[in-house]
OpenMM code with the backbone's topology and positions (N, CA, C; nanometers):
from openmm import Vec3, app, unit

residues = "UNK UNK UNK UNK UNK UNK UNK UNK UNK UNK UNK UNK UNK UNK UNK UNK UNK UNK UNK UNK UNK UNK UNK UNK UNK UNK UNK UNK UNK UNK UNK UNK UNK UNK UNK UNK UNK UNK UNK UNK UNK UNK UNK UNK UNK UNK UNK UNK UNK UNK UNK UNK UNK UNK UNK UNK UNK UNK UNK UNK UNK UNK UNK UNK UNK UNK UNK UNK UNK UNK UNK UNK UNK UNK UNK UNK UNK UNK UNK UNK UNK".split()
positions = [
    Vec3(12.3042, 8.8012, 11.2222),
    Vec3(12.1667, 8.7968, 11.2408),
    Vec3(12.0977, 8.8995, 11.1820),
    Vec3(12.0074, 8.8401, 11.1156),
    Vec3(11.9258, 8.9627, 11.0283),
    Vec3(11.8770, 9.0395, 11.1274),
    Vec3(11.8385, 9.1634, 11.0818),
    Vec3(11.7675, 9.2442, 11.1504),
    Vec3(11.6093, 9.2316, 11.1366),
    Vec3(11.5350, 9.2288, 11.2565),
    Vec3(11.3815, 9.2401, 11.2628),
    Vec3(11.3121, 9.3455, 11.1755),
    Vec3(11.2125, 9.2981, 11.1225),
    Vec3(11.1110, 9.4152, 11.0915),
    Vec3(11.0858, 9.5048, 11.1703),
    Vec3(11.0836, 9.6296, 11.1276),
    Vec3(11.0347, 9.7853, 11.2324),
    Vec3(10.9157, 9.7445, 11.2216),
    Vec3(10.8687, 9.8399, 11.3475),
    Vec3(10.7138, 9.8582, 11.3272),
    Vec3(10.6664, 9.9331, 11.2057),
    Vec3(10.7223, 10.0321, 11.1442),
    Vec3(10.7119, 10.0779, 11.0457),
    Vec3(10.6962, 9.9921, 10.8871),
    Vec3(10.8036, 9.9251, 10.9005),
    Vec3(10.7968, 9.8004, 10.7881),
    Vec3(10.6835, 9.7290, 10.8034),
    Vec3(10.6533, 9.6729, 10.9142),
    Vec3(10.5401, 9.6002, 10.9290),
    Vec3(10.4034, 9.6675, 10.8726),
    Vec3(10.3878, 9.7954, 10.9277),
    Vec3(10.2689, 9.8915, 10.8948),
    Vec3(10.2679, 9.8965, 10.7454),
    Vec3(10.3908, 9.9349, 10.6790),
    Vec3(10.3966, 9.9543, 10.5249),
    Vec3(10.3668, 9.7887, 10.4723),
    Vec3(10.3874, 9.6971, 10.5092),
    Vec3(10.3711, 9.5530, 10.4706),
    Vec3(10.2059, 9.5498, 10.4541),
    Vec3(10.1703, 9.5709, 10.5746),
    Vec3(10.0053, 9.5624, 10.6050),
    Vec3(9.9438, 9.6409, 10.5085),
    Vec3(9.9839, 9.7575, 10.4817),
    Vec3(9.8991, 9.8403, 10.4066),
    Vec3(9.8811, 9.8069, 10.2503),
    Vec3(10.0036, 9.7535, 10.1952),
    Vec3(10.0210, 9.7363, 10.0611),
    Vec3(9.9536, 9.5950, 10.0296),
    Vec3(9.9468, 9.5348, 10.1611),
    Vec3(9.8505, 9.3734, 10.1005),
    Vec3(9.7146, 9.4315, 10.1310),
    Vec3(9.6747, 9.5238, 10.2012),
    Vec3(9.5184, 9.5758, 10.2450),
    Vec3(9.5046, 9.6338, 10.0978),
    Vec3(9.5555, 9.6997, 10.0360),
    Vec3(9.5289, 9.7867, 9.9417),
    Vec3(9.5237, 9.7047, 9.8349),
    Vec3(9.5875, 9.5981, 9.8058),
    Vec3(9.5658, 9.4912, 9.7143),
    Vec3(9.4497, 9.4304, 9.7188),
    Vec3(9.4319, 9.3696, 9.8352),
    Vec3(9.3003, 9.2858, 9.8555),
    Vec3(9.1578, 9.3844, 9.8659),
    Vec3(9.1606, 9.5035, 9.9085),
    Vec3(9.0474, 9.5887, 9.8902),
    Vec3(9.0003, 9.6118, 9.7675),
    Vec3(9.1027, 9.6102, 9.6554),
    Vec3(9.0455, 9.6531, 9.5006),
    Vec3(8.9782, 9.4905, 9.4730),
    Vec3(8.9820, 9.3806, 9.5372),
    Vec3(8.9228, 9.2838, 9.4549),
    Vec3(8.8262, 9.2168, 9.5711),
    Vec3(8.7023, 9.1676, 9.4951),
    Vec3(8.6201, 9.1043, 9.5869),
    Vec3(8.6543, 9.0135, 9.6786),
    Vec3(8.5640, 8.9689, 9.7812),
    Vec3(8.6481, 8.8730, 9.8785),
    Vec3(8.6270, 8.7352, 9.8248),
    Vec3(8.5170, 8.6894, 9.7533),
    Vec3(8.4908, 8.5975, 9.6833),
    Vec3(8.5833, 8.5480, 9.5816),
    Vec3(8.6212, 8.6606, 9.4876),
    Vec3(8.7027, 8.6153, 9.3592),
    Vec3(8.8145, 8.5684, 9.4016),
    Vec3(8.8267, 8.4456, 9.3040),
    Vec3(8.9642, 8.3586, 9.3013),
    Vec3(9.0888, 8.4301, 9.2460),
    Vec3(9.0306, 8.5296, 9.1347),
    Vec3(9.1544, 8.6133, 9.0664),
    Vec3(9.1433, 8.7745, 9.1573),
    Vec3(9.2513, 8.8090, 9.1301),
    Vec3(9.2778, 8.9181, 9.1686),
    Vec3(9.3483, 8.9989, 9.0488),
    Vec3(9.3536, 9.1451, 9.0479),
    Vec3(9.4163, 9.2381, 8.9556),
    Vec3(9.5053, 9.2842, 9.0552),
    Vec3(9.6424, 9.2588, 8.9706),
    Vec3(9.7502, 9.3261, 9.0325),
    Vec3(9.8304, 9.4028, 8.9425),
    Vec3(9.8631, 9.5281, 8.9825),
    Vec3(9.9261, 9.5956, 8.8814),
    Vec3(10.0765, 9.5790, 8.8897),
    Vec3(10.1810, 9.6314, 8.7991),
    Vec3(10.3104, 9.5905, 8.8004),
    Vec3(10.3739, 9.6948, 8.9405),
    Vec3(10.2977, 9.8073, 8.9678),
    Vec3(10.3702, 9.8631, 9.0911),
    Vec3(10.3179, 9.7914, 9.2194),
    Vec3(10.2184, 9.7097, 9.1949),
    Vec3(10.1569, 9.6361, 9.2956),
    Vec3(10.2821, 9.5130, 9.3496),
    Vec3(10.3365, 9.4613, 9.2303),
    Vec3(10.4322, 9.3522, 9.2221),
    Vec3(10.5564, 9.4033, 9.2657),
    Vec3(10.5918, 9.5106, 9.2193),
    Vec3(10.7066, 9.5773, 9.2779),
    Vec3(10.7173, 9.6043, 9.4244),
    Vec3(10.5984, 9.6778, 9.4895),
    Vec3(10.6079, 9.6829, 9.6062),
    Vec3(10.6221, 9.5570, 9.6799),
    Vec3(10.5131, 9.4384, 9.6470),
    Vec3(10.4639, 9.3285, 9.7272),
    Vec3(10.6440, 9.2626, 9.7076),
    Vec3(10.7123, 9.2907, 9.5965),
    Vec3(10.8398, 9.2050, 9.5929),
    Vec3(10.9249, 9.2556, 9.7298),
    Vec3(10.9304, 9.3925, 9.7371),
    Vec3(11.0197, 9.4470, 9.8260),
    Vec3(10.9785, 9.4068, 9.9854),
    Vec3(10.8427, 9.4198, 9.9894),
    Vec3(10.7923, 9.3418, 10.0936),
    Vec3(10.8097, 9.1930, 10.1587),
    Vec3(10.8280, 9.1420, 10.0162),
    Vec3(10.8352, 9.0020, 10.0632),
    Vec3(10.9555, 8.9739, 10.0968),
    Vec3(11.0583, 9.0298, 10.0402),
    Vec3(11.2119, 9.0328, 10.0486),
    Vec3(11.2181, 9.0483, 10.2148),
    Vec3(11.1785, 9.1382, 10.2622),
    Vec3(11.1775, 9.1750, 10.4138),
    Vec3(11.1188, 9.0950, 10.4978),
    Vec3(10.9884, 8.9942, 10.4407),
    Vec3(10.9422, 8.9137, 10.5634),
    Vec3(11.0208, 8.7663, 10.5218),
    Vec3(11.0687, 8.7500, 10.4121),
    Vec3(11.1695, 8.6137, 10.4240),
    Vec3(11.2753, 8.6478, 10.5093),
    Vec3(11.3471, 8.7583, 10.5034),
    Vec3(11.4565, 8.7950, 10.5937),
    Vec3(11.4437, 8.7551, 10.7303),
    Vec3(11.3320, 8.8410, 10.7517),
    Vec3(11.2859, 8.8569, 10.9094),
    Vec3(11.2238, 8.7059, 10.9313),
    Vec3(11.1645, 8.6226, 10.8721),
    Vec3(11.0974, 8.4926, 10.9108),
    Vec3(11.2430, 8.3955, 10.9096),
    Vec3(11.3438, 8.3942, 10.8401),
    Vec3(11.4218, 8.3299, 10.8535),
    Vec3(11.5513, 8.3619, 10.9806),
    Vec3(11.5624, 8.4918, 10.9984),
    Vec3(11.6659, 8.5526, 11.0767),
    Vec3(11.5698, 8.5129, 11.2286),
    Vec3(11.4507, 8.4754, 11.2488),
    Vec3(11.3638, 8.4711, 11.3869),
    Vec3(11.3437, 8.3016, 11.4023),
    Vec3(11.3940, 8.2554, 11.2942),
    Vec3(11.3232, 8.1194, 11.3139),
    Vec3(11.1940, 8.0683, 11.3237),
    Vec3(11.1112, 8.1772, 11.2432),
    Vec3(10.9809, 8.1699, 11.2415),
    Vec3(10.8925, 8.1815, 11.3621),
    Vec3(10.9708, 8.2518, 11.4535),
    Vec3(10.8389, 8.2765, 11.5893),
    Vec3(10.8241, 8.3979, 11.6281),
    Vec3(10.8492, 8.4737, 11.4958),
    Vec3(10.7904, 8.6194, 11.4787),
    Vec3(10.6668, 8.6631, 11.4401),
    Vec3(10.6159, 8.5539, 11.3751),
    Vec3(10.4751, 8.5706, 11.3288),
    Vec3(10.3823, 8.4465, 11.3606),
    Vec3(10.2546, 8.4499, 11.3582),
    Vec3(10.1995, 8.3330, 11.3889),
    Vec3(10.1771, 8.2493, 11.2572),
    Vec3(10.1368, 8.1243, 11.2994),
    Vec3(10.1445, 8.0467, 11.1662),
    Vec3(10.0171, 8.0806, 11.0858),
    Vec3(9.9197, 8.1284, 11.1194),
    Vec3(9.8109, 8.1938, 11.0326),
    Vec3(9.8359, 8.3129, 10.9672),
    Vec3(9.9097, 8.4009, 11.0289),
    Vec3(9.9511, 8.5313, 10.9543),
    Vec3(10.0302, 8.4712, 10.8233),
    Vec3(10.1200, 8.3732, 10.8831),
    Vec3(10.2164, 8.3290, 10.7613),
    Vec3(10.1478, 8.2711, 10.6503),
    Vec3(10.0537, 8.1806, 10.6850),
    Vec3(9.9623, 8.1501, 10.5626),
    Vec3(9.8842, 8.2252, 10.4763),
    Vec3(9.8592, 8.3214, 10.5509),
    Vec3(9.7958, 8.4520, 10.4526),
    Vec3(9.8879, 8.5282, 10.3651),
    Vec3(9.9937, 8.5385, 10.4203),
    Vec3(10.1139, 8.5895, 10.3651),
    Vec3(10.1425, 8.5046, 10.2277),
    Vec3(10.1792, 8.4015, 10.2728),
    Vec3(10.1598, 8.2920, 10.1429),
    Vec3(10.1069, 8.2621, 10.0447),
    Vec3(9.9423, 8.2821, 10.0801),
    Vec3(9.8274, 8.2704, 9.9984),
    Vec3(9.8329, 8.4133, 9.9145),
    Vec3(9.8550, 8.5115, 9.9614),
    Vec3(9.8825, 8.6482, 9.8810),
    Vec3(9.9760, 8.6479, 9.7649),
    Vec3(10.0909, 8.5769, 9.8203),
    Vec3(10.2242, 8.5726, 9.7312),
    Vec3(10.1583, 8.4852, 9.6238),
    Vec3(10.1002, 8.3717, 9.6649),
    Vec3(10.0661, 8.2720, 9.5470),
    Vec3(9.9724, 8.3464, 9.4180),
    Vec3(9.8862, 8.4128, 9.4839),
    Vec3(9.7709, 8.5075, 9.4166),
    Vec3(9.8450, 8.5925, 9.3515),
    Vec3(9.9722, 8.6420, 9.3759),
    Vec3(10.0201, 8.7960, 9.2865),
    Vec3(10.0894, 8.7084, 9.2014),
    Vec3(10.1864, 8.6116, 9.2414),
    Vec3(10.2590, 8.5533, 9.1724),
    Vec3(10.2252, 8.3970, 9.0391),
    Vec3(10.0890, 8.3876, 9.1068),
    Vec3(10.0370, 8.2625, 9.0463),
    Vec3(10.1178, 8.1269, 9.0498),
    Vec3(10.1787, 8.0978, 9.1124),
    Vec3(10.2255, 7.9839, 9.1647),
    Vec3(10.2376, 7.9461, 9.3092),
    Vec3(10.2782, 7.8491, 9.3387),
    Vec3(10.2637, 7.7684, 9.4878),
    Vec3(10.4415, 7.7594, 9.5219),
    Vec3(10.4127, 7.8267, 9.6538),
    Vec3(10.5310, 7.8269, 9.6864),
    Vec3(10.5496, 7.7137, 9.8478),
    Vec3(10.6834, 7.6843, 9.8697),
    Vec3(10.6806, 7.5771, 9.9486),
    Vec3(10.7090, 7.6768, 10.1202),
] * unit.nanometer
topology = app.Topology()
chain = topology.addChain("A")
for resn in residues:
    res = topology.addResidue(resn, chain)
    for name in ("N", "CA", "C"):
        topology.addAtom(name, app.Element.getBySymbol(name[0]), res)
């Protein structure tokens, strides 16, 4: 079984996502993402996917899952399933 994200990992993921979103206007559909942002988010995304698969999806609310997916789509400019 995959290990669940620790409290510290969740806090770090939240901080990274919040930093990215704070730099952009709330109504702006485009966001500016640096390569460092992409690198950091890629690491966090891997932890998220592992935790989500290991827990059968019950560790995070559907609303929060959708927020993470929308941020992923904005950063990488593509739709994920």
